MDAnalysis code that builds the backbone (N, CA, C; Angstrom):
import MDAnalysis as mda
import numpy as np

u = mda.Universe.empty(651, n_residues=217, atom_resindex=np.repeat(np.arange(217), 3), trajectory=True)
u.add_TopologyAttr("name", ["N", "CA", "C"] * 217)
u.add_TopologyAttr("resid", np.arange(1, 218))
u.add_TopologyAttr("resname", ["UNK", "UNK", "UNK", "UNK", "UNK", "UNK", "UNK", "UNK", "UNK", "UNK", "UNK", "UNK", "UNK", "UNK", "UNK", "UNK", "UNK", "UNK", "UNK", "UNK", "UNK", "UNK", "UNK", "UNK", "UNK", "UNK", "UNK", "UNK", "UNK", "UNK", "UNK", "UNK", "UNK", "UNK", "UNK", "UNK", "UNK", "UNK", "UNK", "UNK", "UNK", "UNK", "UNK", "UNK", "UNK", "UNK", "UNK", "UNK", "UNK", "UNK", "UNK", "UNK", "UNK", "UNK", "UNK", "UNK", "UNK", "UNK", "UNK", "UNK", "UNK", "UNK", "UNK", "UNK", "UNK", "UNK", "UNK", "UNK", "UNK", "UNK", "UNK", "UNK", "UNK", "UNK", "UNK", "UNK", "UNK", "UNK", "UNK", "UNK", "UNK", "UNK", "UNK", "UNK", "UNK", "UNK", "UNK", "UNK", "UNK", "UNK", "UNK", "UNK", "UNK", "UNK", "UNK", "UNK", "UNK", "UNK", "UNK", "UNK", "UNK", "UNK", "UNK", "UNK", "UNK", "UNK", "UNK", "UNK", "UNK", "UNK", "UNK", "UNK", "UNK", "UNK", "UNK", "UNK", "UNK", "UNK", "UNK", "UNK", "UNK", "UNK", "UNK", "UNK", "UNK", "UNK", "UNK", "UNK", "UNK", "UNK", "UNK", "UNK", "UNK", "UNK", "UNK", "UNK", "UNK", "UNK", "UNK", "UNK", "UNK", "UNK", "UNK", "UNK", "UNK", "UNK", "UNK", "UNK", "UNK", "UNK", "UNK", "UNK", "UNK", "UNK", "UNK", "UNK", "UNK", "UNK", "UNK", "UNK", "UNK", "UNK", "UNK", "UNK", "UNK", "UNK", "UNK", "UNK", "UNK", "UNK", "UNK", "UNK", "UNK", "UNK", "UNK", "UNK", "UNK", "UNK", "UNK", "UNK", "UNK", "UNK", "UNK", "UNK", "UNK", "UNK", "UNK", "UNK", "UNK", "UNK", "UNK", "UNK", "UNK", "UNK", "UNK", "UNK", "UNK", "UNK", "UNK", "UNK", "UNK", "UNK", "UNK", "UNK", "UNK", "UNK", "UNK", "UNK", "UNK", "UNK", "UNK", "UNK", "UNK", "UNK", "UNK", "UNK", "UNK"])
u.atoms.positions = np.array([
    [5.382, 8.772, -30.798],
    [5.802, 7.840, -29.753],
    [7.228, 7.374, -29.987],
    [7.547, 7.009, -31.265],
    [8.874, 6.494, -31.563],
    [9.960, 7.541, -31.347],
    [9.662, 8.801, -31.629],
    [10.631, 9.871, -31.392],
    [10.942, 10.000, -29.912],
    [9.917, 9.845, -29.057],
    [10.120, 9.944, -27.611],
    [10.984, 8.793, -27.111],
    [10.720, 7.580, -27.642],
    [11.506, 6.421, -27.230],
    [12.957, 6.586, -27.650],
    [13.189, 7.082, -28.876],
    [14.547, 7.309, -29.366],
    [15.263, 8.332, -28.500],
    [14.532, 9.379, -28.073],
    [15.124, 10.407, -27.214],
    [15.580, 9.810, -25.893],
    [14.724, 8.997, -25.243],
    [15.082, 8.393, -23.963],
    [16.260, 7.439, -24.122],
    [16.228, 6.603, -25.173],
    [17.337, 5.664, -25.413],
    [18.643, 6.414, -25.635],
    [18.569, 7.545, -26.365],
    [19.769, 8.352, -26.608],
    [20.353, 8.917, -25.330],
    [19.489, 9.372, -24.412],
    [19.962, 9.923, -23.137],
    [20.605, 8.839, -22.295],
    [19.964, 7.665, -22.229],
    [20.534, 6.554, -21.460],
    [21.869, 6.120, -22.049],
    [21.960, 6.073, -23.389],
    [23.213, 5.705, -24.055],
    [24.318, 6.696, -23.718],
    [23.978, 7.998, -23.682],
    [24.953, 9.023, -23.314],
    [25.427, 8.827, -21.881],
    [24.493, 8.499, -20.978],
    [24.868, 8.264, -19.573],
    [25.837, 7.104, -19.451],
    [25.572, 6.014, -20.184],
    [26.445, 4.844, -20.123],
    [27.829, 5.159, -20.670],
    [27.885, 5.990, -21.706],
    [29.183, 6.389, -22.254],
    [29.957, 7.251, -21.285],
    [29.237, 8.109, -20.553],
    [29.903, 8.943, -19.553],
    [30.479, 8.097, -18.431],
    [29.755, 7.029, -18.059],
    [30.231, 6.159, -16.993],
    [31.554, 5.503, -17.375],
    [31.665, 5.103, -18.645],
    [32.856, 4.390, -19.100],
    [33.921, 5.307, -19.703],
    [33.677, 6.615, -19.677],
    [34.624, 7.549, -20.274],
    [35.914, 7.625, -19.465],
    [36.970, 8.134, -20.089],
    [38.254, 8.316, -19.434],
    [38.604, 9.795, -19.385],
    [39.188, 10.267, -18.310],
    [39.522, 11.690, -18.197],
    [40.648, 12.085, -19.131],
    [40.658, 13.348, -19.504],
    [41.708, 13.853, -20.385],
    [43.009, 13.982, -19.620],
    [42.907, 14.419, -18.358],
    [44.088, 14.593, -17.541],
    [44.154, 13.501, -16.476],
    [45.332, 13.010, -16.248],
    [45.493, 11.932, -15.273],
    [45.226, 12.401, -13.852],
    [45.254, 13.735, -13.617],
    [45.034, 14.261, -12.274],
    [43.571, 14.153, -11.842],
    [42.672, 13.950, -12.809],
    [41.268, 13.825, -12.473],
    [41.022, 12.420, -11.942],
    [40.729, 12.305, -10.647],
    [40.610, 11.010, -10.004],
    [39.162, 10.516, -9.894],
    [38.196, 11.368, -10.180],
    [36.811, 11.016, -9.907],
    [36.349, 9.793, -10.693],
    [36.930, 9.556, -11.879],
    [36.516, 8.419, -12.687],
    [36.860, 7.090, -12.016],
    [37.854, 7.101, -11.148],
    [38.323, 5.870, -10.534],
    [37.607, 5.569, -9.226],
    [36.681, 6.436, -8.800],
    [35.936, 6.182, -7.584],
    [34.956, 5.036, -7.803],
    [34.763, 4.223, -6.791],
    [33.901, 3.051, -6.904],
    [32.426, 3.439, -6.826],
    [31.567, 2.506, -7.202],
    [30.131, 2.707, -7.102],
    [29.689, 2.688, -5.638],
    [28.670, 3.478, -5.327],
    [27.999, 3.417, -4.032],
    [26.595, 2.854, -4.246],
    [26.120, 2.073, -3.273],
    [24.808, 1.442, -3.402],
    [23.960, 1.741, -2.169],
    [22.649, 1.783, -2.384],
    [21.786, 2.088, -1.260],
    [20.324, 1.843, -1.566],
    [19.470, 2.473, -0.760],
    [18.026, 2.303, -0.849],
    [17.349, 3.670, -0.942],
    [16.153, 3.674, -1.492],
    [15.379, 4.916, -1.580],
    [13.948, 4.668, -1.131],
    [13.343, 5.702, -0.590],
    [11.945, 5.678, -0.181],
    [11.366, 7.060, -0.426],
    [10.222, 7.110, -1.077],
    [9.658, 8.428, -1.385],
    [8.144, 8.422, -1.270],
    [7.602, 9.605, -1.051],
    [6.174, 9.834, -1.090],
    [5.865, 10.759, -2.259],
    [4.696, 10.597, -2.854],
    [4.353, 11.390, -4.033],
    [2.906, 11.852, -3.957],
    [2.625, 12.901, -4.703],
    [1.280, 13.456, -4.818],
    [0.974, 13.504, -6.305],
    [0.222, 12.502, -6.788],
    [0.100, 12.253, -8.218],
    [-1.236, 12.713, -8.797],
    [-1.184, 13.048, -10.075],
    [-2.380, 13.400, -10.817],
    [-2.143, 13.164, -12.289],
    [-3.019, 13.727, -13.129],
    [-2.866, 13.612, -14.574],
    [-3.098, 14.974, -15.217],
    [-2.536, 15.155, -16.399],
    [-2.702, 16.404, -17.149],
    [-4.017, 16.403, -17.922],
    [-4.427, 17.575, -18.356],
    [-5.571, 17.764, -19.255],
    [-6.863, 17.131, -18.730],
    [-7.070, 17.224, -17.442],
    [-8.294, 16.684, -16.851],
    [-8.794, 17.664, -15.790],
    [-9.816, 18.449, -16.135],
    [-10.308, 19.480, -15.235],
    [-10.891, 18.887, -13.952],
    [-11.451, 17.699, -14.033],
    [-12.112, 17.097, -12.885],
    [-11.252, 16.041, -12.196],
    [-9.966, 16.019, -12.497],
    [-9.068, 15.048, -11.869],
    [-8.600, 15.557, -10.511],
    [-8.391, 14.638, -9.592],
    [-7.929, 14.973, -8.247],
    [-6.630, 14.230, -7.948],
    [-5.696, 14.933, -7.318],
    [-4.433, 14.328, -6.915],
    [-4.666, 13.339, -5.769],
    [-3.822, 12.303, -5.728],
    [-3.856, 11.356, -4.620],
    [-2.420, 11.002, -4.229],
    [-2.243, 10.579, -2.979],
    [-0.910, 10.248, -2.487],
    [-0.500, 8.849, -2.942],
    [0.811, 8.706, -3.162],
    [1.393, 7.424, -3.526],
    [2.756, 7.278, -2.879],
    [3.470, 6.228, -3.238],
    [4.781, 5.982, -2.639],
    [5.687, 5.261, -3.627],
    [6.968, 5.208, -3.290],
    [7.964, 4.501, -4.102],
    [9.047, 3.962, -3.183],
    [9.503, 2.734, -3.447],
    [10.588, 2.121, -2.682],
    [11.453, 1.318, -3.633],
    [12.778, 1.376, -3.437],
    [13.640, 0.639, -4.350],
    [15.111, 0.756, -4.023],
    [15.917, 0.503, -5.041],
    [17.365, 0.495, -4.915],
    [17.970, 1.628, -5.741],
    [19.086, 2.161, -5.254],
    [19.774, 3.249, -5.948],
    [21.275, 2.991, -5.922],
    [21.943, 3.376, -6.991],
    [23.403, 3.305, -7.066],
    [23.925, 4.670, -7.482],
    [25.205, 4.916, -7.220],
    [25.784, 6.220, -7.551],
    [27.217, 6.057, -8.029],
    [27.544, 6.756, -9.112],
    [28.904, 6.771, -9.657],
    [29.274, 8.198, -10.011],
    [30.378, 8.654, -9.458],
    [30.862, 9.992, -9.821],
    [31.534, 9.909, -11.176],
    [31.091, 10.760, -12.099],
    [31.629, 10.740, -13.454],
    [32.864, 11.636, -13.562],
    [32.670, 12.916, -13.293],
    [33.784, 13.851, -13.312],
    [33.379, 15.130, -12.582],
    [34.256, 15.604, -11.724],
    [34.029, 16.824, -10.960],
    [32.687, 16.760, -10.219],
    [31.692, 17.607, -10.606],
    [30.420, 17.671, -9.887],
    [29.311, 16.868, -10.569],
    [29.640, 16.070, -11.595],
    [28.648, 15.321, -12.362],
    [28.587, 13.866, -11.880],
    [27.375, 13.404, -11.498],
    [27.165, 12.058, -10.976],
    [26.065, 11.345, -11.767],
    [26.154, 10.020, -11.785],
    [25.134, 9.180, -12.400],
    [24.503, 8.317, -11.311],
    [23.157, 8.360, -11.201],
    [22.444, 7.631, -10.149],
    [21.303, 6.801, -10.759],
    [21.561, 5.587, -11.201],
    [20.465, 4.729, -11.682],
    [19.644, 4.192, -10.520],
    [18.329, 4.061, -10.722],
    [17.418, 3.568, -9.681],
    [16.461, 2.550, -10.290],
    [16.067, 1.582, -9.484],
    [15.026, 0.626, -9.857],
    [14.055, 0.542, -8.691],
    [12.755, 0.803, -8.960],
    [11.805, 0.962, -7.857],
    [10.454, 0.327, -8.150],
    [9.765, 0.015, -7.060],
    [8.354, -0.369, -7.089],
    [7.554, 0.881, -6.712],
    [6.562, 1.237, -7.533],
    [5.871, 2.515, -7.386],
    [4.365, 2.303, -7.275],
    [3.736, 3.069, -6.407],
    [2.278, 3.147, -6.339],
    [1.848, 4.556, -6.739],
    [1.037, 4.667, -7.789],
    [0.489, 5.951, -8.221],
    [-1.025, 5.845, -8.278],
    [-1.683, 6.936, -7.887],
    [-3.146, 6.940, -7.850],
    [-3.669, 8.319, -8.225],
    [-4.904, 8.334, -8.722],
    [-5.619, 9.581, -8.949],
    [-7.101, 9.247, -9.111],
    [-7.936, 10.233, -9.007],
    [-9.364, 10.058, -9.263],
    [-9.800, 11.057, -10.325],
    [-10.835, 10.682, -11.074],
    [-11.250, 11.479, -12.213],
    [-12.763, 11.362, -12.365],
    [-13.451, 12.493, -12.379],
    [-14.895, 12.508, -12.531],
    [-15.270, 12.900, -13.956],
    [-16.040, 12.022, -14.601],
    [-16.531, 12.302, -15.955],
    [-17.984, 12.764, -15.857],
    [-18.285, 13.973, -16.313],
    [-19.650, 14.509, -16.186],
    [-20.698, 13.558, -16.764],
    [-21.774, 13.311, -15.993],
    [-22.915, 12.485, -16.387],
    [-22.576, 11.008, -16.578],
    [-21.339, 10.613, -16.288],
    [-20.952, 9.217, -16.465],
    [-20.527, 8.561, -15.163],
    [-19.739, 9.255, -14.338],
    [-19.315, 8.662, -13.088],
    [-17.905, 9.052, -12.713],
    [-17.392, 8.404, -11.667],
    [-16.069, 8.710, -11.134],
    [-15.167, 7.496, -11.207],
    [-13.907, 7.728, -11.623],
    [-12.895, 6.691, -11.659],
    [-11.922, 6.906, -10.510],
    [-11.698, 5.876, -9.717],
    [-10.723, 5.910, -8.631],
    [-9.606, 4.944, -9.007],
    [-8.493, 5.480, -9.499],
    [-7.427, 4.680, -10.113],
    [-6.309, 4.409, -9.112],
    [-5.922, 3.148, -8.991],
    [-4.806, 2.742, -8.152],
    [-3.880, 1.869, -8.995],
    [-2.634, 2.290, -9.178],
    [-1.716, 1.617, -10.098],
    [-0.431, 1.203, -9.407],
    [0.059, 0.004, -9.744],
    [1.356, -0.489, -9.275],
    [2.292, -0.596, -10.469],
    [3.503, -0.050, -10.315],
    [4.398, 0.168, -11.451],
    [5.825, -0.209, -11.076],
    [6.559, -0.762, -12.055],
    [8.004, -0.937, -11.944],
    [8.659, 0.190, -12.741],
    [9.592, 0.904, -12.105],
    [10.162, 2.107, -12.719],
    [11.684, 2.090, -12.665],
    [12.295, 2.444, -13.781],
    [13.742, 2.623, -13.847],
    [14.068, 4.070, -14.163],
    [14.972, 4.652, -13.389],
    [15.325, 6.069, -13.550],
    [16.825, 6.203, -13.756],
    [17.225, 7.028, -14.713],
    [18.642, 7.323, -14.958],
    [18.927, 8.745, -14.492],
    [19.172, 8.901, -13.197],
    [19.401, 10.235, -12.630],
    [20.734, 10.818, -13.091],
    [20.688, 12.021, -13.629],
    [21.881, 12.817, -13.866],
    [21.900, 13.893, -12.788],
    [22.880, 13.815, -11.879],
    [22.909, 14.698, -10.716],
    [24.096, 15.648, -10.785],
    [23.822, 16.937, -10.644],
    [24.854, 17.965, -10.571],
    [24.978, 18.387, -9.112],
    [26.118, 18.090, -8.492],
    [26.287, 18.342, -7.059],
    [27.181, 19.554, -6.822],
    [26.702, 20.460, -5.964],
    [27.437, 21.659, -5.607],
    [27.563, 21.715, -4.084],
    [28.775, 21.786, -3.598],
    [28.955, 21.827, -2.154],
    [30.309, 21.285, -1.755],
    [30.388, 20.764, -0.545],
    [31.628, 20.216, 0.002],
    [31.694, 18.729, -0.315],
    [32.534, 18.353, -1.286],
    [32.638, 16.955, -1.697],
    [33.407, 16.114, -0.690],
    [34.170, 16.743, 0.182],
    [34.896, 16.000, 1.219],
    [33.925, 15.538, 2.305],
    [33.014, 16.435, 2.713],
    [32.013, 16.097, 3.725],
    [30.750, 15.490, 3.112],
    [30.731, 15.410, 1.758],
    [29.553, 14.890, 1.065],
    [28.284, 15.641, 1.480],
    [28.365, 16.952, 1.372],
    [27.243, 17.798, 1.775],
    [27.070, 18.912, 0.747],
    [25.816, 19.143, 0.338],
    [25.590, 20.243, -0.586],
    [24.346, 20.066, -1.442],
    [24.088, 21.072, -2.284],
    [22.915, 21.133, -3.150],
    [23.084, 20.217, -4.362],
    [21.953, 19.652, -4.830],
    [21.946, 18.783, -6.004],
    [20.853, 19.241, -6.966],
    [21.157, 19.230, -8.264],
    [20.166, 19.457, -9.310],
    [19.991, 18.150, -10.076],
    [18.737, 17.687, -10.197],
    [18.445, 16.428, -10.878],
    [17.770, 16.679, -12.223],
    [18.270, 15.991, -13.261],
    [17.618, 15.935, -14.571],
    [17.564, 14.456, -14.921],
    [16.375, 13.848, -14.809],
    [16.315, 12.393, -14.755],
    [15.248, 11.802, -15.680],
    [15.627, 11.179, -16.789],
    [14.650, 10.439, -17.590],
    [14.266, 9.136, -16.900],
    [13.020, 8.724, -17.089],
    [12.582, 7.450, -16.514],
    [11.793, 6.648, -17.542],
    [11.708, 5.346, -17.288],
    [10.883, 4.441, -18.078],
    [10.147, 3.553, -17.083],
    [8.851, 3.304, -17.310],
    [8.068, 2.541, -16.344],
    [7.102, 1.611, -17.051],
    [6.682, 0.589, -16.297],
    [5.719, -0.380, -16.850],
    [4.752, -0.798, -15.743],
    [3.461, -0.695, -16.024],
    [2.440, -1.039, -15.055],
    [2.266, -2.540, -14.916],
    [2.223, -3.007, -13.676],
    [2.130, -4.446, -13.432],
    [0.850, -4.855, -12.698],
    [0.084, -3.893, -12.201],
    [-1.125, -4.272, -11.481],
    [-1.870, -3.083, -10.922],
    [-2.889, -3.389, -10.140],
    [-3.726, -2.360, -9.550],
    [-5.187, -2.521, -9.944],
    [-6.065, -1.878, -9.202],
    [-7.493, -1.934, -9.482],
    [-8.061, -0.523, -9.602],
    [-9.036, -0.383, -10.478],
    [-9.733, 0.882, -10.661],
    [-11.207, 0.680, -10.335],
    [-11.726, 1.503, -9.447],
    [-13.137, 1.452, -9.065],
    [-13.890, 2.530, -9.836],
    [-14.934, 2.129, -10.537],
    [-15.751, 3.055, -11.318],
    [-17.121, 3.169, -10.671],
    [-17.431, 4.349, -10.164],
    [-18.778, 4.631, -9.664],
    [-19.584, 5.185, -10.825],
    [-20.349, 4.323, -11.470],
    [-21.031, 4.720, -12.707],
    [-22.379, 5.374, -12.421],
    [-22.753, 6.255, -13.322],
    [-24.055, 6.932, -13.260],
    [-24.594, 6.960, -14.685],
    [-25.572, 6.127, -14.973],
    [-26.089, 6.029, -16.333],
    [-27.615, 6.020, -16.320],
    [-28.213, 6.185, -17.504],
    [-29.673, 6.195, -17.625],
    [-30.134, 5.021, -18.492],
    [-31.124, 4.327, -18.016],
    [-31.695, 3.206, -18.750],
    [-33.220, 3.332, -18.687],
    [-33.845, 3.660, -19.839],
    [-35.296, 3.879, -19.901],
    [-35.746, 4.952, -18.904],
    [-34.958, 6.043, -18.862],
    [-35.242, 7.200, -18.027],
    [-35.100, 6.923, -16.531],
    [-34.581, 5.744, -16.168],
    [-34.360, 5.419, -14.771],
    [-32.861, 5.532, -14.475],
    [-32.494, 6.338, -13.481],
    [-31.088, 6.519, -13.131],
    [-30.596, 5.301, -12.359],
    [-29.490, 4.732, -12.805],
    [-28.926, 3.544, -12.189],
    [-27.548, 3.868, -11.638],
    [-27.338, 3.631, -10.365],
    [-26.027, 3.813, -9.750],
    [-25.406, 2.449, -9.507],
    [-24.128, 2.305, -9.865],
    [-23.453, 1.034, -9.656],
    [-21.963, 1.230, -9.529],
    [-21.281, 0.238, -8.984],
    [-19.826, 0.287, -8.817],
    [-19.204, -0.884, -9.576],
    [-18.239, -0.548, -10.433],
    [-17.581, -1.543, -11.272],
    [-16.096, -1.567, -10.927],
    [-15.519, -2.759, -10.858],
    [-14.087, -2.904, -10.592],
    [-13.387, -3.423, -11.840],
    [-12.355, -2.714, -12.271],
    [-11.597, -3.080, -13.462],
    [-10.113, -3.179, -13.126],
    [-9.373, -3.962, -13.915],
    [-7.916, -3.956, -13.814],
    [-7.407, -2.610, -14.315],
    [-6.477, -2.012, -13.583],
    [-5.992, -0.679, -13.944],
    [-5.326, -0.665, -15.316],
    [-4.516, -1.670, -15.598],
    [-3.828, -1.713, -16.890],
    [-4.498, -2.749, -17.786],
    [-5.284, -2.247, -18.743],
    [-6.012, -3.103, -19.675],
    [-6.409, -2.269, -20.885],
    [-7.025, -2.914, -21.865],
    [-7.469, -2.195, -23.067],
    [-8.531, -1.156, -22.735],
    [-9.317, -1.408, -21.684],
    [-10.380, -0.478, -21.316],
    [-9.878, 0.683, -20.474],
    [-8.747, 0.475, -19.793],
    [-8.287, 1.458, -18.824],
    [-6.945, 2.076, -19.245],
    [-5.901, 1.924, -18.419],
    [-4.638, 2.627, -18.626],
    [-3.652, 1.818, -19.469],
    [-2.795, 2.544, -20.193],
    [-1.677, 1.922, -20.891],
    [-0.558, 1.643, -19.888],
    [0.093, 0.493, -20.024],
    [1.104, 0.091, -19.045],
    [2.429, 0.827, -19.224],
    [2.815, 1.119, -20.446],
    [4.139, 1.679, -20.724],
    [4.133, 3.203, -20.626],
    [5.183, 3.748, -20.022],
    [5.315, 5.203, -19.922],
    [6.787, 5.596, -19.901],
    [7.086, 6.739, -20.458],
    [8.404, 7.355, -20.352],
    [8.206, 8.813, -19.960],
    [9.211, 9.400, -19.315],
    [9.076, 10.785, -18.894],
    [10.316, 11.289, -18.203],
    [10.155, 12.355, -17.412],
    [11.284, 12.995, -16.747],
    [10.931, 13.328, -15.301],
    [11.970, 13.329, -14.468],
    [11.885, 13.874, -13.117],
    [12.858, 15.044, -13.048],
    [12.363, 16.206, -12.675],
    [13.185, 17.406, -12.538],
    [13.083, 17.878, -11.092],
    [14.242, 18.085, -10.445],
    [14.141, 18.466, -9.046],
    [15.423, 18.953, -8.426],
    [15.319, 19.261, -7.147],
    [16.445, 19.695, -6.334],
    [16.624, 18.731, -5.167],
    [17.860, 18.595, -4.724],
    [18.140, 17.724, -3.597],
    [19.217, 18.298, -2.705],
    [19.475, 17.593, -1.604],
    [20.513, 18.020, -0.682],
    [21.140, 16.791, -0.029],
    [22.457, 16.698, -0.124],
    [23.202, 15.657, 0.576],
    [23.482, 16.116, 2.001],
    [22.986, 15.355, 2.983],
    [23.216, 15.694, 4.383],
    [24.605, 15.237, 4.820],
    [24.957, 14.010, 4.417],
    [26.281, 13.455, 4.677],
    [26.528, 12.336, 3.669],
    [27.511, 11.489, 3.899],
    [27.836, 10.451, 2.938],
    [26.765, 9.356, 2.841],
    [25.870, 9.292, 3.808],
    [24.842, 8.255, 3.817],
    [23.454, 8.759, 3.419],
    [23.074, 9.941, 3.874],
    [21.707, 10.418, 3.718],
    [21.593, 11.555, 2.712],
    [20.517, 11.503, 1.915],
    [20.228, 12.565, 0.966],
    [18.729, 12.747, 0.789],
    [18.314, 13.969, 0.434],
    [16.909, 14.305, 0.229],
    [16.724, 14.909, -1.153],
    [15.522, 14.761, -1.709],
    [15.220, 15.413, -2.982],
    [13.731, 15.729, -3.074],
    [13.420, 16.750, -3.842],
    [12.048, 17.180, -4.078],
    [11.942, 17.622, -5.525],
    [10.932, 17.109, -6.239],
    [10.849, 17.469, -7.642],
    [9.497, 17.187, -8.268],
    [9.458, 17.354, -9.590],
    [8.228, 17.243, -10.381],
    [8.355, 16.096, -11.374],
    [7.307, 15.262, -11.436],
    [7.258, 14.139, -12.374],
    [6.438, 14.553, -13.588],
    [6.971, 14.327, -14.797],
    [6.258, 14.686, -16.020],
    [6.283, 13.512, -16.986],
    [5.151, 12.824, -17.115],
    [5.045, 11.726, -18.073],
    [4.883, 12.245, -19.490],
    [5.340, 11.459, -20.466],
    [5.285, 11.877, -21.860],
    [4.310, 11.044, -22.696],
    [3.904, 9.887, -22.187],
    [2.994, 9.014, -22.918],
    [1.559, 9.207, -22.430],
    [0.600, 9.055, -23.328],
    [-0.809, 9.079, -22.931],
    [-1.099, 7.855, -22.073],
    [-1.699, 8.043, -20.917],
    [-1.971, 6.904, -20.049],
    [-3.281, 6.209, -20.412],
    [-4.119, 6.881, -21.231],
    [-5.366, 6.283, -21.697],
    [-5.463, 6.426, -23.207],
    [-5.995, 5.391, -23.869],
    [-6.100, 5.431, -25.325],
    [-7.109, 6.461, -25.805],
    [-8.128, 6.728, -24.987],
    [-9.217, 7.603, -25.422],
    [-9.058, 9.039, -24.922],
    [-7.908, 9.386, -24.341],
    [-7.717, 10.760, -23.871],
    [-6.236, 11.127, -23.956],
    [-5.958, 12.411, -23.776],
    [-4.582, 12.887, -23.833],
    [-3.937, 13.037, -22.470],
    [-4.509, 12.401, -21.459],
    [-3.971, 12.524, -20.104],
    [-2.606, 11.874, -19.977],
    [-1.731, 12.526, -19.179],
    [-0.399, 12.008, -18.885],
    [-0.141, 12.120, -17.386],
    [0.731, 11.236, -16.882],
    [1.066, 11.298, -15.464],
    [1.757, 12.619, -15.122],
    [1.471, 13.143, -13.957],
    [2.215, 14.272, -13.410],
    [2.145, 14.174, -11.894],
    [3.026, 14.873, -11.214],
    [2.976, 14.836, -9.763],
    [4.221, 15.412, -9.124],
    [4.180, 15.475, -7.804],
    [5.301, 15.973, -7.015],
    [5.820, 14.843, -6.135],
    [7.138, 14.797, -5.966],
    [7.756, 13.678, -5.252],
    [8.792, 14.157, -4.252],
    [8.727, 13.598, -3.042],
    [9.739, 13.836, -2.010],
    [10.433, 12.506, -1.718],
    [11.765, 12.499, -1.791],
    [12.495, 11.238, -1.694],
    [13.629, 11.309, -0.690],
    [13.844, 10.182, 0.006],
    [14.962, 10.001, 0.921],
    [15.852, 8.899, 0.393],
    [17.146, 9.177, 0.264],
    [18.139, 8.179, -0.165],
    [19.043, 7.819, 0.985],
    [19.384, 6.534, 1.070],
    [20.347, 6.081, 2.055],
    [21.386, 5.210, 1.355],
    [22.665, 5.627, 1.429],
    [23.771, 4.860, 0.840],
    [24.524, 4.124, 1.935],
    [24.880, 2.897, 1.639],
    [25.586, 2.057, 2.602],
    [27.004, 2.545, 2.868],
])
């Protein structure tokens, strides 16, 4: 766990150094460009790893995004978002878990832009570490157990982030492709890969696909 945290901190530290770096040649003007600010909205199709009986469910994300051109085609795009992630998981002979999670997420997007920088149009490659923390949500457990040879069906409601359920802290990566339509609008599509176990009693990690729309003021 500590190695993963050190890796993420190192990447974020490198990004911050790139933001404050100075060009070797005075002709490079990109460092002097101002920050751009905007909003993001995305839909996601989330699941977990290492779970044969897990089912993907739809979620969403909404938040704020900023952008700073570092040098040439390299950009830094930090984001802060409110996220909804969900999945369901059936445990044989025990029951089904229907998980709904609310999360605060920070992403340090490293964006490589290829295209027409004058028209702000072209292809983007994203390599983006993220850090997130669960703040709420409910999990419905449809239990199936045996008591004195009598089958008992019941529904239990638990807090999603607790000692019995999911771990709140997570780190991971978003890898994807995007396209700048113009100076205001941009699209992206990619894969979410969590690195932390979301449950203490299993090796499951977050995963999913995400489609995002960015709007810069």
